[in-house]
N, C-alpha and C positions, 0 to 999 in steps of 0.2 A: 744522746745518741741520735744520729741523723739517718732517716730512712726516706724513701720516696713513696708517696701515695698518689696514684693517678697522674704521675709525671711531675708532681709538685713536692718540694722539700717539706719534710715534716719532722719535728723534733719530739722525741719521746724519751722516757726514762730507760735506763739500762735494765736488763733482765725483766722485760715485760712480755706478756703474751700477745699473740695476734688478736685475741678477743679483746683485750684491754686497749690495744691500739685502735681497733674499730670503734670502740666506745668513745675514746678520747677524740678521735677524728670526727665523731658525730655521724657515722654512717647510718643511713635511713633504709629500712626495708622497702622493697625486696632487693636483694643484690647477691651476687656470687663473688667469691674471693679467689684471687690468684696471688701467690707469693713467689717471686722470682720466676714467673711464667708457668708455675705449676698450680693447677686447680687444687684448692684446699676445701674439703667438705666442712661445712659449718660446725659439725659436731667435733671436729679436731682442733678448732681454733684456740680452745683453752689450753691445749697441750703443747702448742708450738710457741717457742720463744723466738722473738725477732732479734736480729743482730744488725750491727752497723752496716749500712749500705744496702739493706734489703729493699726490694721493690714490691709494693703492694698495689694491686689493681682491683678496683671495685667495679663489677660489671652489672649494670641494671638491664632488666628485660626491656625490649622495645617492641611496641605493637606494630604490626604491619600486615600486609596481606598480598 
């Protein structure tokens, strides 16, 4: 199944959770997750099944001032 992570194509297994996709992608802490432009609390990632064409965005905090 093909999805997009941070604008790049990513292939994953069918019927997989968002949490598993993040592990397979190698996401590194700290980050926030958006699925199809909706913020997803990290505690919910185990319950969400990704589907063909989903768009995942990983947002990392940026220091500034």
